[in-house]
C-alpha positions as CSV (number, residue, x, y, z in Angstrom):
1,M,-53.8,-122.2,118.2
2,T,-56.4,-122.1,115.4
3,I,-55.1,-123.1,112.0
4,H,-56.9,-122.0,108.8
5,A,-55.5,-124.0,105.9
6,R,-55.6,-122.6,102.3
7,L,-56.0,-124.9,99.3
8,A,-52.8,-124.7,97.4
9,H,-53.0,-127.2,94.6
10,V,-55.1,-130.2,93.2
11,G,-53.8,-133.4,91.8
12,I,-55.9,-135.8,89.6
13,H,-55.4,-139.1,88.0
14,A,-55.8,-139.4,84.2
15,H,-56.5,-142.1,81.7
16,D,-54.7,-140.2,78.9
17,K,-52.3,-137.9,80.7
18,P,-50.8,-136.2,77.5
19,K,-54.3,-135.3,76.3
20,L,-55.2,-133.7,79.6
21,V,-51.9,-131.8,79.8
22,A,-52.5,-130.4,76.4
23,F,-56.1,-129.5,77.2
24,Y,-55.2,-127.6,80.3
25,Q,-52.3,-125.8,78.5
26,H,-54.6,-124.7,75.6
27,V,-57.7,-123.9,77.5
28,L,-56.4,-122.3,80.7
29,G,-52.8,-121.4,79.8
30,L,-51.2,-123.6,82.4
31,V,-47.5,-124.3,81.9
32,V,-45.7,-127.5,82.6
33,T,-43.2,-126.7,85.4
34,D,-41.9,-130.3,85.9
35,S,-42.6,-133.8,84.9
36,G,-41.2,-137.2,85.9
37,P,-41.6,-140.5,87.7
38,G,-42.9,-140.7,91.2
39,R,-43.4,-143.6,93.6
40,N,-45.2,-146.8,92.7
41,G,-44.8,-146.2,88.9
42,M,-46.7,-142.9,88.9
43,E,-45.8,-140.4,86.2
44,L,-46.5,-136.8,87.4
45,T,-46.8,-133.6,85.4
46,F,-46.8,-130.4,87.5
47,M,-48.5,-127.3,86.0
48,S,-49.0,-123.7,87.1
49,A,-50.2,-120.3,85.9
50,S,-48.4,-118.4,88.7
51,P,-44.7,-117.5,89.0
52,G,-45.2,-117.7,92.8
53,N,-46.5,-121.3,92.7
54,H,-44.4,-124.2,91.4
55,H,-47.6,-126.1,90.8
56,Q,-51.2,-125.4,91.2
57,F,-52.3,-128.5,89.3
58,V,-50.8,-132.0,89.0
59,I,-51.9,-134.7,86.5
60,V,-50.9,-138.3,87.4
61,N,-51.3,-141.4,85.2
62,G,-53.2,-144.4,86.4
63,R,-56.8,-143.3,86.8
64,P,-58.9,-146.4,87.5
65,D,-62.1,-147.2,85.7
66,T,-64.8,-145.7,87.8
67,E,-67.6,-147.2,85.9
68,G,-69.7,-144.1,85.2
69,F,-68.9,-142.3,88.4
70,N,-66.3,-139.5,88.6
71,P,-65.1,-138.9,92.1
72,I,-64.0,-135.4,91.2
73,N,-66.9,-132.9,91.7
74,Q,-65.1,-130.0,90.1
75,I,-61.7,-128.3,89.5
76,S,-61.9,-124.5,89.7
77,F,-59.5,-122.0,88.2
78,M,-59.7,-118.2,88.9
79,V,-59.3,-115.8,86.0
80,D,-58.7,-112.1,86.1
81,S,-61.5,-110.6,84.0
82,L,-64.7,-111.2,82.1
83,S,-62.6,-111.0,78.9
84,D,-60.4,-113.9,80.3
85,L,-63.6,-115.8,81.1
86,R,-64.8,-115.4,77.5
87,T,-61.4,-116.6,76.2
88,V,-61.5,-119.7,78.4
89,H,-65.1,-120.3,77.3
90,D,-64.2,-120.1,73.6
91,R,-61.0,-122.1,73.9
92,A,-62.8,-124.9,75.9
93,L,-65.4,-125.2,73.1
94,A,-62.7,-125.2,70.5
95,E,-60.9,-128.0,72.3
96,G,-64.1,-130.1,72.3
97,A,-65.3,-129.4,75.9
98,T,-68.8,-130.5,76.6
99,G,-71.6,-129.5,79.0
100,M,-70.8,-125.8,78.8
101,R,-72.7,-123.8,81.4
102,V,-72.3,-120.1,82.1
103,V,-73.8,-118.8,85.4
104,T,-73.4,-116.1,88.0
105,H,-73.4,-117.2,91.6
106,G,-73.8,-113.6,92.6
107,N,-70.4,-113.6,94.2
108,A,-68.8,-115.0,91.1
109,W,-69.2,-115.3,87.3
110,S,-68.5,-118.9,86.3
111,C,-68.1,-121.0,83.2
112,Y,-68.4,-124.8,83.7
113,F,-67.5,-127.5,81.2
114,K,-66.2,-131.1,81.0
115,D,-62.6,-131.8,80.1
116,P,-61.7,-134.7,77.7
117,E,-62.0,-137.2,80.6
118,G,-65.4,-135.9,81.9
119,N,-64.0,-133.9,84.9
120,T,-66.0,-130.8,85.6
121,V,-63.9,-127.7,85.2
122,E,-64.9,-124.2,86.4
123,A,-63.3,-121.0,85.3
124,Y,-64.5,-118.0,87.4
125,L,-63.8,-114.5,88.7
126,D,-65.2,-112.8,91.8
127,T,-67.8,-110.1,91.8
128,P,-68.0,-107.3,94.4
129,W,-71.2,-108.7,95.8
130,H,-72.3,-111.6,98.1
131,V,-75.5,-113.5,98.2
132,P,-76.2,-116.7,100.1
133,Q,-75.1,-119.9,98.4
134,P,-75.9,-122.1,96.6
135,H,-77.1,-119.6,94.0
136,G,-77.0,-119.6,90.3
137,M,-78.5,-117.7,87.4
138,P,-77.4,-118.0,83.7
139,F,-76.0,-114.9,82.1
140,D,-74.8,-114.0,78.6
141,L,-71.1,-113.7,78.1
142,S,-71.7,-112.1,74.7
143,K,-72.9,-108.9,76.5
144,S,-70.6,-106.1,77.4
145,D,-68.8,-106.1,80.7
146,E,-70.9,-103.1,81.7
147,D,-74.2,-104.9,80.9
148,I,-73.1,-108.0,82.8
149,M,-72.0,-105.9,85.8
150,R,-75.3,-103.9,85.8
151,E,-77.5,-107.0,85.4
152,T,-75.6,-109.0,88.0
153,E,-75.7,-106.3,90.6
154,A,-79.4,-105.7,90.1
155,H,-80.1,-109.4,90.5
156,C,-77.9,-109.6,93.6
157,R,-79.5,-106.6,95.2
158,A,-82.9,-108.3,94.7
159,T,-81.7,-111.5,96.4
160,P,-82.5,-111.9,100.2
161,G,-79.2,-111.9,102.1
162,F,-77.4,-109.5,99.7
163,M,-74.4,-107.6,101.0
164,M,-71.3,-106.0,99.5
165,M,-68.4,-108.5,99.4
166,E,-66.3,-106.4,101.7
167,D,-69.0,-106.6,104.4
168,Y,-69.2,-110.3,104.0
169,Q,-65.5,-110.7,104.2
170,A,-65.4,-108.6,107.4
171,Q,-68.1,-110.8,108.9
172,M,-66.1,-113.9,107.9
173,A,-62.9,-112.5,109.4
174,Q,-64.7,-112.1,112.7
175,R,-66.0,-115.7,112.5
176,L,-62.6,-117.1,111.8
177,A,-61.1,-115.1,114.7
178,G,-63.5,-117.0,116.8
């Protein structure tokens, strides 16, 4: 029997857990669902933005000094609209996020930034198009939704390997069926 696991939540260690909890509450609207002691002296804070998921994100004390290397590549959060992406962008900057980068991957519009401990965070939403990855092109969040849609679609259609997302998903379903 073939199993296809789905990512359900991510846990990270923090140097300053209260600061990271506040950051993710203010920037992404995550809510603390539970908090308390775990094994080996760990203190865990569970967070979610979905009534159907007790936790999507866990912050745990005790992050070791990694001497300039962060083992976390990125932590990605999906939003519902370009308006929500603008809000996250603005809130992140207001909370002191650094390294702000706004890019379309063709299949998604993304906003990348560093949280207070240097972890790369991505807020994104899907587009109705697919282009081969990796792919990235800056875009302007200050433009209207209509302009962003039109410009992204034109860029995607000009990219070799373009297809509508529904066609890509149908191909992927066939591949997964084996």
